mmCIF file of the C-alpha atoms, coordinates in Angstrom:
data_MODEL
# 
_entry.id   MODEL 
# 
loop_
_atom_site.group_PDB 
_atom_site.id 
_atom_site.type_symbol 
_atom_site.label_atom_id 
_atom_site.label_alt_id 
_atom_site.label_comp_id 
_atom_site.label_asym_id 
_atom_site.label_entity_id 
_atom_site.label_seq_id 
_atom_site.pdbx_PDB_ins_code 
_atom_site.Cartn_x 
_atom_site.Cartn_y 
_atom_site.Cartn_z 
_atom_site.occupancy 
_atom_site.B_iso_or_equiv 
_atom_site.pdbx_formal_charge 
_atom_site.auth_seq_id 
_atom_site.auth_comp_id 
_atom_site.auth_asym_id 
_atom_site.auth_atom_id 
_atom_site.pdbx_PDB_model_num 
ATOM 1   C CA . UNK A 1 1   ? -51.089 -79.717  -5.317 1.00 0.00 ? 1   UNK A CA 1 
ATOM 2   C CA . UNK A 1 2   ? -52.344 -83.182  -4.364 1.00 0.00 ? 2   UNK A CA 1 
ATOM 3   C CA . UNK A 1 3   ? -49.280 -84.767  -5.983 1.00 0.00 ? 3   UNK A CA 1 
ATOM 4   C CA . UNK A 1 4   ? -46.958 -82.369  -4.115 1.00 0.00 ? 4   UNK A CA 1 
ATOM 5   C CA . UNK A 1 5   ? -48.600 -83.179  -0.785 1.00 0.00 ? 5   UNK A CA 1 
ATOM 6   C CA . UNK A 1 6   ? -48.344 -86.906  -1.494 1.00 0.00 ? 6   UNK A CA 1 
ATOM 7   C CA . UNK A 1 7   ? -44.664 -86.562  -2.395 1.00 0.00 ? 7   UNK A CA 1 
ATOM 8   C CA . UNK A 1 8   ? -43.925 -84.602  0.784  1.00 0.00 ? 8   UNK A CA 1 
ATOM 9   C CA . UNK A 1 9   ? -45.720 -87.209  2.890  1.00 0.00 ? 9   UNK A CA 1 
ATOM 10  C CA . UNK A 1 10  ? -43.500 -89.925  1.409  1.00 0.00 ? 10  UNK A CA 1 
ATOM 11  C CA . UNK A 1 11  ? -40.223 -88.202  2.301  1.00 0.00 ? 11  UNK A CA 1 
ATOM 12  C CA . UNK A 1 12  ? -38.758 -89.984  5.355  1.00 0.00 ? 12  UNK A CA 1 
ATOM 13  C CA . UNK A 1 13  ? -38.194 -87.786  8.385  1.00 0.00 ? 13  UNK A CA 1 
ATOM 14  C CA . UNK A 1 14  ? -34.366 -88.202  8.399  1.00 0.00 ? 14  UNK A CA 1 
ATOM 15  C CA . UNK A 1 15  ? -34.179 -87.179  4.740  1.00 0.00 ? 15  UNK A CA 1 
ATOM 16  C CA . UNK A 1 16  ? -36.410 -84.136  5.280  1.00 0.00 ? 16  UNK A CA 1 
ATOM 17  C CA . UNK A 1 17  ? -34.243 -83.236  8.255  1.00 0.00 ? 17  UNK A CA 1 
ATOM 18  C CA . UNK A 1 18  ? -31.081 -83.436  6.193  1.00 0.00 ? 18  UNK A CA 1 
ATOM 19  C CA . UNK A 1 19  ? -32.612 -80.900  3.799  1.00 0.00 ? 19  UNK A CA 1 
ATOM 20  C CA . UNK A 1 20  ? -33.511 -78.628  6.712  1.00 0.00 ? 20  UNK A CA 1 
ATOM 21  C CA . UNK A 1 21  ? -30.025 -78.494  8.223  1.00 0.00 ? 21  UNK A CA 1 
ATOM 22  C CA . UNK A 1 22  ? -27.656 -79.006  5.296  1.00 0.00 ? 22  UNK A CA 1 
ATOM 23  C CA . UNK A 1 23  ? -26.896 -78.288  1.650  1.00 0.00 ? 23  UNK A CA 1 
ATOM 24  C CA . UNK A 1 24  ? -29.111 -81.094  0.362  1.00 0.00 ? 24  UNK A CA 1 
ATOM 25  C CA . UNK A 1 25  ? -32.487 -81.494  -1.309 1.00 0.00 ? 25  UNK A CA 1 
ATOM 26  C CA . UNK A 1 26  ? -34.784 -84.381  -0.414 1.00 0.00 ? 26  UNK A CA 1 
ATOM 27  C CA . UNK A 1 27  ? -36.416 -86.231  -3.312 1.00 0.00 ? 27  UNK A CA 1 
ATOM 28  C CA . UNK A 1 28  ? -38.631 -89.300  -3.547 1.00 0.00 ? 28  UNK A CA 1 
ATOM 29  C CA . UNK A 1 29  ? -39.841 -90.697  -6.872 1.00 0.00 ? 29  UNK A CA 1 
ATOM 30  C CA . UNK A 1 30  ? -39.942 -93.943  -8.815 1.00 0.00 ? 30  UNK A CA 1 
ATOM 31  C CA . UNK A 1 31  ? -36.202 -94.343  -8.257 1.00 0.00 ? 31  UNK A CA 1 
ATOM 32  C CA . UNK A 1 32  ? -36.623 -94.222  -4.493 1.00 0.00 ? 32  UNK A CA 1 
ATOM 33  C CA . UNK A 1 33  ? -35.713 -91.582  -1.915 1.00 0.00 ? 33  UNK A CA 1 
ATOM 34  C CA . UNK A 1 34  ? -32.390 -89.788  -1.906 1.00 0.00 ? 34  UNK A CA 1 
ATOM 35  C CA . UNK A 1 35  ? -30.534 -86.578  -1.064 1.00 0.00 ? 35  UNK A CA 1 
ATOM 36  C CA . UNK A 1 36  ? -29.537 -84.419  -4.021 1.00 0.00 ? 36  UNK A CA 1 
ATOM 37  C CA . UNK A 1 37  ? -26.359 -82.401  -3.417 1.00 0.00 ? 37  UNK A CA 1 
ATOM 38  C CA . UNK A 1 38  ? -25.341 -79.075  -5.006 1.00 0.00 ? 38  UNK A CA 1 
ATOM 39  C CA . UNK A 1 39  ? -22.492 -80.691  -6.945 1.00 0.00 ? 39  UNK A CA 1 
ATOM 40  C CA . UNK A 1 40  ? -24.921 -83.031  -8.729 1.00 0.00 ? 40  UNK A CA 1 
ATOM 41  C CA . UNK A 1 41  ? -24.146 -86.117  -6.657 1.00 0.00 ? 41  UNK A CA 1 
ATOM 42  C CA . UNK A 1 42  ? -26.739 -88.142  -4.773 1.00 0.00 ? 42  UNK A CA 1 
ATOM 43  C CA . UNK A 1 43  ? -26.875 -90.114  -1.538 1.00 0.00 ? 43  UNK A CA 1 
ATOM 44  C CA . UNK A 1 44  ? -29.573 -92.791  -1.211 1.00 0.00 ? 44  UNK A CA 1 
ATOM 45  C CA . UNK A 1 45  ? -31.849 -92.682  1.780  1.00 0.00 ? 45  UNK A CA 1 
ATOM 46  C CA . UNK A 1 46  ? -31.619 -96.471  2.103  1.00 0.00 ? 46  UNK A CA 1 
ATOM 47  C CA . UNK A 1 47  ? -29.178 -98.456  0.015  1.00 0.00 ? 47  UNK A CA 1 
ATOM 48  C CA . UNK A 1 48  ? -30.842 -101.716 1.099  1.00 0.00 ? 48  UNK A CA 1 
ATOM 49  C CA . UNK A 1 49  ? -27.741 -103.111 2.779  1.00 0.00 ? 49  UNK A CA 1 
ATOM 50  C CA . UNK A 1 50  ? -27.581 -104.493 6.296  1.00 0.00 ? 50  UNK A CA 1 
ATOM 51  C CA . UNK A 1 51  ? -24.426 -103.082 7.881  1.00 0.00 ? 51  UNK A CA 1 
ATOM 52  C CA . UNK A 1 52  ? -22.198 -103.350 10.899 1.00 0.00 ? 52  UNK A CA 1 
ATOM 53  C CA . UNK A 1 53  ? -21.089 -100.154 12.630 1.00 0.00 ? 53  UNK A CA 1 
ATOM 54  C CA . UNK A 1 54  ? -17.827 -100.133 10.684 1.00 0.00 ? 54  UNK A CA 1 
ATOM 55  C CA . UNK A 1 55  ? -19.707 -100.543 7.402  1.00 0.00 ? 55  UNK A CA 1 
ATOM 56  C CA . UNK A 1 56  ? -22.068 -97.685  8.298  1.00 0.00 ? 56  UNK A CA 1 
ATOM 57  C CA . UNK A 1 57  ? -19.084 -95.494  9.128  1.00 0.00 ? 57  UNK A CA 1 
ATOM 58  C CA . UNK A 1 58  ? -17.306 -96.336  5.880  1.00 0.00 ? 58  UNK A CA 1 
ATOM 59  C CA . UNK A 1 59  ? -20.272 -96.390  3.456  1.00 0.00 ? 59  UNK A CA 1 
ATOM 60  C CA . UNK A 1 60  ? -23.247 -94.591  5.006  1.00 0.00 ? 60  UNK A CA 1 
ATOM 61  C CA . UNK A 1 61  ? -26.601 -93.770  3.492  1.00 0.00 ? 61  UNK A CA 1 
ATOM 62  C CA . UNK A 1 62  ? -28.893 -91.143  5.025  1.00 0.00 ? 62  UNK A CA 1 
ATOM 63  C CA . UNK A 1 63  ? -30.732 -93.717  7.105  1.00 0.00 ? 63  UNK A CA 1 
ATOM 64  C CA . UNK A 1 64  ? -27.474 -94.907  8.676  1.00 0.00 ? 64  UNK A CA 1 
ATOM 65  C CA . UNK A 1 65  ? -26.810 -91.460  10.137 1.00 0.00 ? 65  UNK A CA 1 
ATOM 66  C CA . UNK A 1 66  ? -29.975 -91.727  12.230 1.00 0.00 ? 66  UNK A CA 1 
ATOM 67  C CA . UNK A 1 67  ? -29.783 -95.436  13.048 1.00 0.00 ? 67  UNK A CA 1 
ATOM 68  C CA . UNK A 1 68  ? -28.828 -94.782  16.691 1.00 0.00 ? 68  UNK A CA 1 
ATOM 69  C CA . UNK A 1 69  ? -30.775 -92.086  18.601 1.00 0.00 ? 69  UNK A CA 1 
ATOM 70  C CA . UNK A 1 70  ? -28.596 -89.756  20.611 1.00 0.00 ? 70  UNK A CA 1 
ATOM 71  C CA . UNK A 1 71  ? -29.295 -89.845  24.386 1.00 0.00 ? 71  UNK A CA 1 
ATOM 72  C CA . UNK A 1 72  ? -29.225 -86.588  26.313 1.00 0.00 ? 72  UNK A CA 1 
ATOM 73  C CA . UNK A 1 73  ? -29.646 -86.220  30.065 1.00 0.00 ? 73  UNK A CA 1 
ATOM 74  C CA . UNK A 1 74  ? -27.573 -87.830  32.830 1.00 0.00 ? 74  UNK A CA 1 
ATOM 75  C CA . UNK A 1 75  ? -24.197 -89.179  31.730 1.00 0.00 ? 75  UNK A CA 1 
ATOM 76  C CA . UNK A 1 76  ? -24.182 -92.970  31.654 1.00 0.00 ? 76  UNK A CA 1 
ATOM 77  C CA . UNK A 1 77  ? -20.999 -94.994  31.943 1.00 0.00 ? 77  UNK A CA 1 
ATOM 78  C CA . UNK A 1 78  ? -20.193 -97.984  29.757 1.00 0.00 ? 78  UNK A CA 1 
ATOM 79  C CA . UNK A 1 79  ? -22.313 -97.344  26.647 1.00 0.00 ? 79  UNK A CA 1 
ATOM 80  C CA . UNK A 1 80  ? -23.647 -100.379 24.785 1.00 0.00 ? 80  UNK A CA 1 
ATOM 81  C CA . UNK A 1 81  ? -21.098 -102.038 22.497 1.00 0.00 ? 81  UNK A CA 1 
ATOM 82  C CA . UNK A 1 82  ? -20.823 -100.158 19.175 1.00 0.00 ? 82  UNK A CA 1 
ATOM 83  C CA . UNK A 1 83  ? -23.440 -97.603  20.205 1.00 0.00 ? 83  UNK A CA 1 
ATOM 84  C CA . UNK A 1 84  ? -21.943 -94.408  18.735 1.00 0.00 ? 84  UNK A CA 1 
ATOM 85  C CA . UNK A 1 85  ? -24.837 -92.015  17.934 1.00 0.00 ? 85  UNK A CA 1 
ATOM 86  C CA . UNK A 1 86  ? -23.713 -89.243  15.615 1.00 0.00 ? 86  UNK A CA 1 
ATOM 87  C CA . UNK A 1 87  ? -20.403 -90.829  14.742 1.00 0.00 ? 87  UNK A CA 1 
ATOM 88  C CA . UNK A 1 88  ? -21.726 -91.735  11.279 1.00 0.00 ? 88  UNK A CA 1 
ATOM 89  C CA . UNK A 1 89  ? -21.258 -88.714  9.034  1.00 0.00 ? 89  UNK A CA 1 
ATOM 90  C CA . UNK A 1 90  ? -22.043 -87.927  5.402  1.00 0.00 ? 90  UNK A CA 1 
ATOM 91  C CA . UNK A 1 91  ? -18.736 -86.352  4.406  1.00 0.00 ? 91  UNK A CA 1 
ATOM 92  C CA . UNK A 1 92  ? -19.967 -85.014  1.064  1.00 0.00 ? 92  UNK A CA 1 
ATOM 93  C CA . UNK A 1 93  ? -22.838 -83.195  2.779  1.00 0.00 ? 93  UNK A CA 1 
ATOM 94  C CA . UNK A 1 94  ? -20.543 -81.666  5.391  1.00 0.00 ? 94  UNK A CA 1 
ATOM 95  C CA . UNK A 1 95  ? -17.984 -80.633  2.782  1.00 0.00 ? 95  UNK A CA 1 
ATOM 96  C CA . UNK A 1 96  ? -20.600 -78.827  0.686  1.00 0.00 ? 96  UNK A CA 1 
ATOM 97  C CA . UNK A 1 97  ? -22.351 -77.258  3.669  1.00 0.00 ? 97  UNK A CA 1 
ATOM 98  C CA . UNK A 1 98  ? -19.153 -76.051  5.341  1.00 0.00 ? 98  UNK A CA 1 
ATOM 99  C CA . UNK A 1 99  ? -16.717 -75.057  2.557  1.00 0.00 ? 99  UNK A CA 1 
ATOM 100 C CA . UNK A 1 100 ? -13.263 -73.792  3.514  1.00 0.00 ? 100 UNK A CA 1 
ATOM 101 C CA . UNK A 1 101 ? -14.167 -70.373  2.110  1.00 0.00 ? 101 UNK A CA 1 
ATOM 102 C CA . UNK A 1 102 ? -16.456 -69.913  5.109  1.00 0.00 ? 102 UNK A CA 1 
ATOM 103 C CA . UNK A 1 103 ? -13.832 -70.276  7.816  1.00 0.00 ? 103 UNK A CA 1 
ATOM 104 C CA . UNK A 1 104 ? -13.557 -67.478  10.355 1.00 0.00 ? 104 UNK A CA 1 
ATOM 105 C CA . UNK A 1 105 ? -12.054 -66.807  13.773 1.00 0.00 ? 105 UNK A CA 1 
ATOM 106 C CA . UNK A 1 106 ? -13.912 -66.496  17.048 1.00 0.00 ? 106 UNK A CA 1 
ATOM 107 C CA . UNK A 1 107 ? -12.838 -65.359  20.493 1.00 0.00 ? 107 UNK A CA 1 
ATOM 108 C CA . UNK A 1 108 ? -13.192 -68.261  22.912 1.00 0.00 ? 108 UNK A CA 1 
ATOM 109 C CA . UNK A 1 109 ? -11.967 -67.726  26.473 1.00 0.00 ? 109 UNK A CA 1 
ATOM 110 C CA . UNK A 1 110 ? -9.040  -65.578  25.461 1.00 0.00 ? 110 UNK A CA 1 
ATOM 111 C CA . UNK A 1 111 ? -8.069  -67.596  22.410 1.00 0.00 ? 111 UNK A CA 1 
ATOM 112 C CA . UNK A 1 112 ? -8.655  -67.123  18.712 1.00 0.00 ? 112 UNK A CA 1 
ATOM 113 C CA . UNK A 1 113 ? -10.220 -70.267  17.295 1.00 0.00 ? 113 UNK A CA 1 
ATOM 114 C CA . UNK A 1 114 ? -10.830 -71.067  13.637 1.00 0.00 ? 114 UNK A CA 1 
ATOM 115 C CA . UNK A 1 115 ? -14.370 -72.321  13.021 1.00 0.00 ? 115 UNK A CA 1 
ATOM 116 C CA . UNK A 1 116 ? -16.874 -72.173  10.186 1.00 0.00 ? 116 UNK A CA 1 
ATOM 117 C CA . UNK A 1 117 ? -18.917 -68.974  10.119 1.00 0.00 ? 117 UNK A CA 1 
ATOM 118 C CA . UNK A 1 118 ? -22.125 -71.028  10.047 1.00 0.00 ? 118 UNK A CA 1 
ATOM 119 C CA . UNK A 1 119 ? -21.376 -72.270  13.570 1.00 0.00 ? 119 UNK A CA 1 
ATOM 120 C CA . UNK A 1 120 ? -19.808 -69.049  14.880 1.00 0.00 ? 120 UNK A CA 1 
ATOM 121 C CA . UNK A 1 121 ? -22.986 -68.040  16.709 1.00 0.00 ? 121 UNK A CA 1 
ATOM 122 C CA . UNK A 1 122 ? -23.348 -71.493  18.271 1.00 0.00 ? 122 UNK A CA 1 
ATOM 123 C CA . UNK A 1 123 ? -19.801 -71.292  19.645 1.00 0.00 ? 123 UNK A CA 1 
ATOM 124 C CA . UNK A 1 124 ? -20.621 -67.896  21.088 1.00 0.00 ? 124 UNK A CA 1 
ATOM 125 C CA . UNK A 1 125 ? -23.721 -69.201  22.841 1.00 0.00 ? 125 UNK A CA 1 
ATOM 126 C CA . UNK A 1 126 ? -21.790 -72.135  24.292 1.00 0.00 ? 126 UNK A CA 1 
ATOM 127 C CA . UNK A 1 127 ? -19.087 -69.788  25.577 1.00 0.00 ? 127 UNK A CA 1 
ATOM 128 C CA . UNK A 1 128 ? -21.734 -67.708  27.350 1.00 0.00 ? 128 UNK A CA 1 
ATOM 129 C CA . UNK A 1 129 ? -23.065 -70.817  29.092 1.00 0.00 ? 129 UNK A CA 1 
ATOM 130 C CA . UNK A 1 130 ? -19.615 -72.111  30.046 1.00 0.00 ? 130 UNK A CA 1 
ATOM 131 C CA . UNK A 1 131 ? -18.589 -68.740  31.483 1.00 0.00 ? 131 UNK A CA 1 
ATOM 132 C CA . UNK A 1 132 ? -21.165 -69.313  34.240 1.00 0.00 ? 132 UNK A CA 1 
ATOM 133 C CA . UNK A 1 133 ? -19.656 -72.694  35.192 1.00 0.00 ? 133 UNK A CA 1 
ATOM 134 C CA . UNK A 1 134 ? -16.557 -72.574  37.445 1.00 0.00 ? 134 UNK A CA 1 
ATOM 135 C CA . UNK A 1 135 ? -16.153 -76.331  36.996 1.00 0.00 ? 135 UNK A CA 1 
ATOM 136 C CA . UNK A 1 136 ? -15.608 -75.796  33.264 1.00 0.00 ? 136 UNK A CA 1 
ATOM 137 C CA . UNK A 1 137 ? -12.480 -73.683  33.687 1.00 0.00 ? 137 UNK A CA 1 
ATOM 138 C CA . UNK A 1 138 ? -9.872  -76.508  33.871 1.00 0.00 ? 138 UNK A CA 1 
ATOM 139 C CA . UNK A 1 139 ? -11.254 -78.007  30.658 1.00 0.00 ? 139 UNK A CA 1 
ATOM 140 C CA . UNK A 1 140 ? -10.878 -74.680  28.836 1.00 0.00 ? 140 UNK A CA 1 
ATOM 141 C CA . UNK A 1 141 ? -7.374  -73.743  30.007 1.00 0.00 ? 141 UNK A CA 1 
ATOM 142 C CA . UNK A 1 142 ? -5.887  -75.863  27.246 1.00 0.00 ? 142 UNK A CA 1 
ATOM 143 C CA . UNK A 1 143 ? -7.741  -76.870  24.102 1.00 0.00 ? 143 UNK A CA 1 
ATOM 144 C CA . UNK A 1 144 ? -7.094  -79.640  21.610 1.00 0.00 ? 144 UNK A CA 1 
ATOM 145 C CA . UNK A 1 145 ? -8.161  -77.552  18.630 1.00 0.00 ? 145 UNK A CA 1 
ATOM 146 C CA . UNK A 1 146 ? -11.085 -76.692  16.362 1.00 0.00 ? 146 UNK A CA 1 
ATOM 147 C CA . UNK A 1 147 ? -10.396 -76.493  12.619 1.00 0.00 ? 147 UNK A CA 1 
ATOM 148 C CA . UNK A 1 148 ? -7.782  -79.100  11.755 1.00 0.00 ? 148 UNK A CA 1 
ATOM 149 C CA . UNK A 1 149 ? -8.133  -80.799  8.326  1.00 0.00 ? 149 UNK A CA 1 
ATOM 150 C CA . UNK A 1 150 ? -7.133  -84.365  9.062  1.00 0.00 ? 150 UNK A CA 1 
ATOM 151 C CA . UNK A 1 151 ? -8.252  -87.967  9.016  1.00 0.00 ? 151 UNK A CA 1 
ATOM 152 C CA . UNK A 1 152 ? -9.590  -89.776  12.049 1.00 0.00 ? 152 UNK A CA 1 
ATOM 153 C CA . UNK A 1 153 ? -6.832  -91.816  13.687 1.00 0.00 ? 153 UNK A CA 1 
ATOM 154 C CA . UNK A 1 154 ? -6.631  -95.318  12.253 1.00 0.00 ? 154 UNK A CA 1 
ATOM 155 C CA . UNK A 1 155 ? -9.047  -94.603  9.371  1.00 0.00 ? 155 UNK A CA 1 
ATOM 156 C CA . UNK A 1 156 ? -9.323  -92.999  5.938  1.00 0.00 ? 156 UNK A CA 1 
ATOM 157 C CA . UNK A 1 157 ? -12.335 -90.931  7.029  1.00 0.00 ? 157 UNK A CA 1 
ATOM 158 C CA . UNK A 1 158 ? -12.150 -87.190  7.609  1.00 0.00 ? 158 UNK A CA 1 
ATOM 159 C CA . UNK A 1 159 ? -12.517 -85.829  11.121 1.00 0.00 ? 159 UNK A CA 1 
ATOM 160 C CA . UNK A 1 160 ? -15.341 -83.398  11.941 1.00 0.00 ? 160 UNK A CA 1 
ATOM 161 C CA . UNK A 1 161 ? -12.524 -80.936  12.680 1.00 0.00 ? 161 UNK A CA 1 
ATOM 162 C CA . UNK A 1 162 ? -11.921 -80.774  8.923  1.00 0.00 ? 162 UNK A CA 1 
ATOM 163 C CA . UNK A 1 163 ? -14.974 -78.517  8.515  1.00 0.00 ? 163 UNK A CA 1 
ATOM 164 C CA . UNK A 1 164 ? -14.507 -76.236  11.508 1.00 0.00 ? 164 UNK A CA 1 
ATOM 165 C CA . UNK A 1 165 ? -17.538 -77.550  13.384 1.00 0.00 ? 165 UNK A CA 1 
ATOM 166 C CA . UNK A 1 166 ? -15.805 -79.336  16.280 1.00 0.00 ? 166 UNK A CA 1 
ATOM 167 C CA . UNK A 1 167 ? -13.765 -78.539  19.371 1.00 0.00 ? 167 UNK A CA 1 
ATOM 168 C CA . UNK A 1 168 ? -11.625 -80.673  21.670 1.00 0.00 ? 168 UNK A CA 1 
ATOM 169 C CA . UNK A 1 169 ? -11.371 -79.643  25.308 1.00 0.00 ? 169 UNK A CA 1 
ATOM 170 C CA . UNK A 1 170 ? -8.249  -80.083  27.445 1.00 0.00 ? 170 UNK A CA 1 
ATOM 171 C CA . UNK A 1 171 ? -6.720  -83.404  26.281 1.00 0.00 ? 171 UNK A CA 1 
ATOM 172 C CA . UNK A 1 172 ? -4.798  -83.836  29.543 1.00 0.00 ? 172 UNK A CA 1 
ATOM 173 C CA . UNK A 1 173 ? -8.054  -84.054  31.516 1.00 0.00 ? 173 UNK A CA 1 
ATOM 174 C CA . UNK A 1 174 ? -10.124 -86.144  29.131 1.00 0.00 ? 174 UNK A CA 1 
ATOM 175 C CA . UNK A 1 175 ? -10.184 -89.681  27.736 1.00 0.00 ? 175 UNK A CA 1 
ATOM 176 C CA . UNK A 1 176 ? -10.104 -91.350  24.328 1.00 0.00 ? 176 UNK A CA 1 
ATOM 177 C CA . UNK A 1 177 ? -10.865 -94.983  23.634 1.00 0.00 ? 177 UNK A CA 1 
ATOM 178 C CA . UNK A 1 178 ? -7.630  -95.617  21.716 1.00 0.00 ? 178 UNK A CA 1 
ATOM 179 C CA . UNK A 1 179 ? -5.578  -94.366  24.690 1.00 0.00 ? 179 UNK A CA 1 
ATOM 180 C CA . UNK A 1 180 ? -7.382  -96.142  27.492 1.00 0.00 ? 180 UNK A CA 1 
ATOM 181 C CA . UNK A 1 181 ? -7.225  -99.666  28.788 1.00 0.00 ? 181 UNK A CA 1 
ATOM 182 C CA . UNK A 1 182 ? -10.137 -100.849 30.829 1.00 0.00 ? 182 UNK A CA 1 
ATOM 183 C CA . UNK A 1 183 ? -13.066 -99.240  29.042 1.00 0.00 ? 183 UNK A CA 1 
ATOM 184 C CA . UNK A 1 184 ? -15.057 -96.036  29.297 1.00 0.00 ? 184 UNK A CA 1 
ATOM 185 C CA . UNK A 1 185 ? -13.755 -93.215  31.472 1.00 0.00 ? 185 UNK A CA 1 
ATOM 186 C CA . UNK A 1 186 ? -14.875 -89.637  31.923 1.00 0.00 ? 186 UNK A CA 1 
ATOM 187 C CA . UNK A 1 187 ? -14.090 -86.510  33.941 1.00 0.00 ? 187 UNK A CA 1 
ATOM 188 C CA . UNK A 1 188 ? -16.113 -83.937  31.978 1.00 0.00 ? 188 UNK A CA 1 
ATOM 189 C CA . UNK A 1 189 ? -18.851 -82.511  34.248 1.00 0.00 ? 189 UNK A CA 1 
ATOM 190 C CA . UNK A 1 190 ? -22.512 -83.007  33.415 1.00 0.00 ? 190 UNK A CA 1 
ATOM 191 C CA . UNK A 1 191 ? -22.998 -79.231  33.331 1.00 0.00 ? 191 UNK A CA 1 
ATOM 192 C CA . UNK A 1 192 ? -20.378 -78.822  30.581 1.00 0.00 ? 192 UNK A CA 1 
ATOM 193 C CA . UNK A 1 193 ? -21.978 -81.533  28.467 1.00 0.00 ? 193 UNK A CA 1 
ATOM 194 C CA . UNK A 1 194 ? -25.408 -79.966  28.972 1.00 0.00 ? 194 UNK A CA 1 
ATOM 195 C CA . UNK A 1 195 ? -24.100 -76.541  27.910 1.00 0.00 ? 195 UNK A CA 1 
ATOM 196 C CA . UNK A 1 196 ? -22.800 -77.868  24.588 1.00 0.00 ? 196 UNK A CA 1 
ATOM 197 C CA . UNK A 1 197 ? -25.812 -80.054  23.861 1.00 0.00 ? 197 UNK A CA 1 
ATOM 198 C CA . UNK A 1 198 ? -28.177 -77.137  24.518 1.00 0.00 ? 198 UNK A CA 1 
ATOM 199 C CA . UNK A 1 199 ? -26.570 -75.339  21.562 1.00 0.00 ? 199 UNK A CA 1 
ATOM 200 C CA . UNK A 1 200 ? -26.566 -78.205  19.058 1.00 0.00 ? 200 UNK A CA 1 
ATOM 201 C CA . UNK A 1 201 ? -23.270 -79.948  19.830 1.00 0.00 ? 201 UNK A CA 1 
ATOM 202 C CA . UNK A 1 202 ? -23.041 -83.697  20.393 1.00 0.00 ? 202 UNK A CA 1 
ATOM 203 C CA . UNK A 1 203 ? -20.476 -85.196  22.765 1.00 0.00 ? 203 UNK A CA 1 
ATOM 204 C CA . UNK A 1 204 ? -18.058 -88.034  22.085 1.00 0.00 ? 204 UNK A CA 1 
ATOM 205 C CA . UNK A 1 205 ? -18.482 -89.221  25.653 1.00 0.00 ? 205 UNK A CA 1 
ATOM 206 C CA . UNK A 1 206 ? -21.870 -90.662  24.667 1.00 0.00 ? 206 UNK A CA 1 
ATOM 207 C CA . UNK A 1 207 ? -20.105 -93.149  22.391 1.00 0.00 ? 207 UNK A CA 1 
ATOM 208 C CA . UNK A 1 208 ? -18.916 -96.679  23.036 1.00 0.00 ? 208 UNK A CA 1 
ATOM 209 C CA . UNK A 1 209 ? -15.781 -95.579  21.148 1.00 0.00 ? 209 UNK A CA 1 
ATOM 210 C CA . UNK A 1 210 ? -15.550 -92.671  23.566 1.00 0.00 ? 210 UNK A CA 1 
ATOM 211 C CA . UNK A 1 211 ? -13.797 -89.361  22.946 1.00 0.00 ? 211 UNK A CA 1 
ATOM 212 C CA . UNK A 1 212 ? -14.699 -87.267  25.961 1.00 0.00 ? 212 UNK A CA 1 
ATOM 213 C CA . UNK A 1 213 ? -12.785 -84.154  24.877 1.00 0.00 ? 213 UNK A CA 1 
ATOM 214 C CA . UNK A 1 214 ? -14.762 -83.968  21.623 1.00 0.00 ? 214 UNK A CA 1 
ATOM 215 C CA . UNK A 1 215 ? -17.836 -81.871  20.832 1.00 0.00 ? 215 UNK A CA 1 
ATOM 216 C CA . UNK A 1 216 ? -19.144 -81.284  17.304 1.00 0.00 ? 216 UNK A CA 1 
ATOM 217 C CA . UNK A 1 217 ? -21.998 -79.191  15.956 1.00 0.00 ? 217 UNK A CA 1 
ATOM 218 C CA . UNK A 1 218 ? -24.606 -81.683  14.752 1.00 0.00 ? 218 UNK A CA 1 
ATOM 219 C CA . UNK A 1 219 ? -28.043 -80.217  15.536 1.00 0.00 ? 219 UNK A CA 1 
ATOM 220 C CA . UNK A 1 220 ? -29.850 -82.829  13.450 1.00 0.00 ? 220 UNK A CA 1 
ATOM 221 C CA . UNK A 1 221 ? -28.625 -85.610  15.749 1.00 0.00 ? 221 UNK A CA 1 
ATOM 222 C CA . UNK A 1 222 ? -30.188 -83.833  18.742 1.00 0.00 ? 222 UNK A CA 1 
ATOM 223 C CA . UNK A 1 223 ? -33.482 -83.135  16.937 1.00 0.00 ? 223 UNK A CA 1 
ATOM 224 C CA . UNK A 1 224 ? -35.972 -85.848  17.873 1.00 0.00 ? 224 UNK A CA 1 
ATOM 225 C CA . UNK A 1 225 ? -38.074 -84.976  14.813 1.00 0.00 ? 225 UNK A CA 1 
ATOM 226 C CA . UNK A 1 226 ? -35.232 -86.195  12.582 1.00 0.00 ? 226 UNK A CA 1 
ATOM 227 C CA . UNK A 1 227 ? -35.516 -89.856  13.518 1.00 0.00 ? 227 UNK A CA 1 
ATOM 228 C CA . UNK A 1 228 ? -37.764 -92.326  11.685 1.00 0.00 ? 228 UNK A CA 1 
ATOM 229 C CA . UNK A 1 229 ? -41.362 -92.481  12.864 1.00 0.00 ? 229 UNK A CA 1 
ATOM 230 C CA . UNK A 1 230 ? -41.965 -95.293  15.373 1.00 0.00 ? 230 UNK A CA 1 
# 
């Protein structure tokens, strides 16, 4: 029992959090700390490399996913350069947690949307919140999609849409960093952002590489207990 308690105390908070939310098992031993995945693969907690944002995006360890705390509250314009909290994803973890066999359809403001059944309830709760917000209506009249297996524009990395955990609001009313000249822009109301974040979705408008139409279900990024101890 003493050894078990010691082992648990050594597991870093982000790694323990990954186990809580995803198909992963946290383990720390003489080989270091890592996430064990159901297919037998492993992801190190800390690979010991100092990385730029692009390197974290391309070759992340568990620690990289929590390197930038996600800010909730009032929307702030002009995020700090390369501050993209939640944009680092562990694709293998998402693929094993949200397999294609779990896709389902949900009713969302008169449309049938394909999402993963593990986030079906979260989409329903968001819809209930948005239904009370008249200012949300224009952003819901046309949607950019939910489940779409594809790569992120300009990269070889898979989009969060590939697992049915993301939604894009009306593209004609929103902004994306690759389309815009002149920096960060946003028209999405604070109340809409708050509604999604309250149900575990992060918003691409919080990123330096902004994508204000984009929301994805990432409850671990919003959980303050998932970040390393001060």
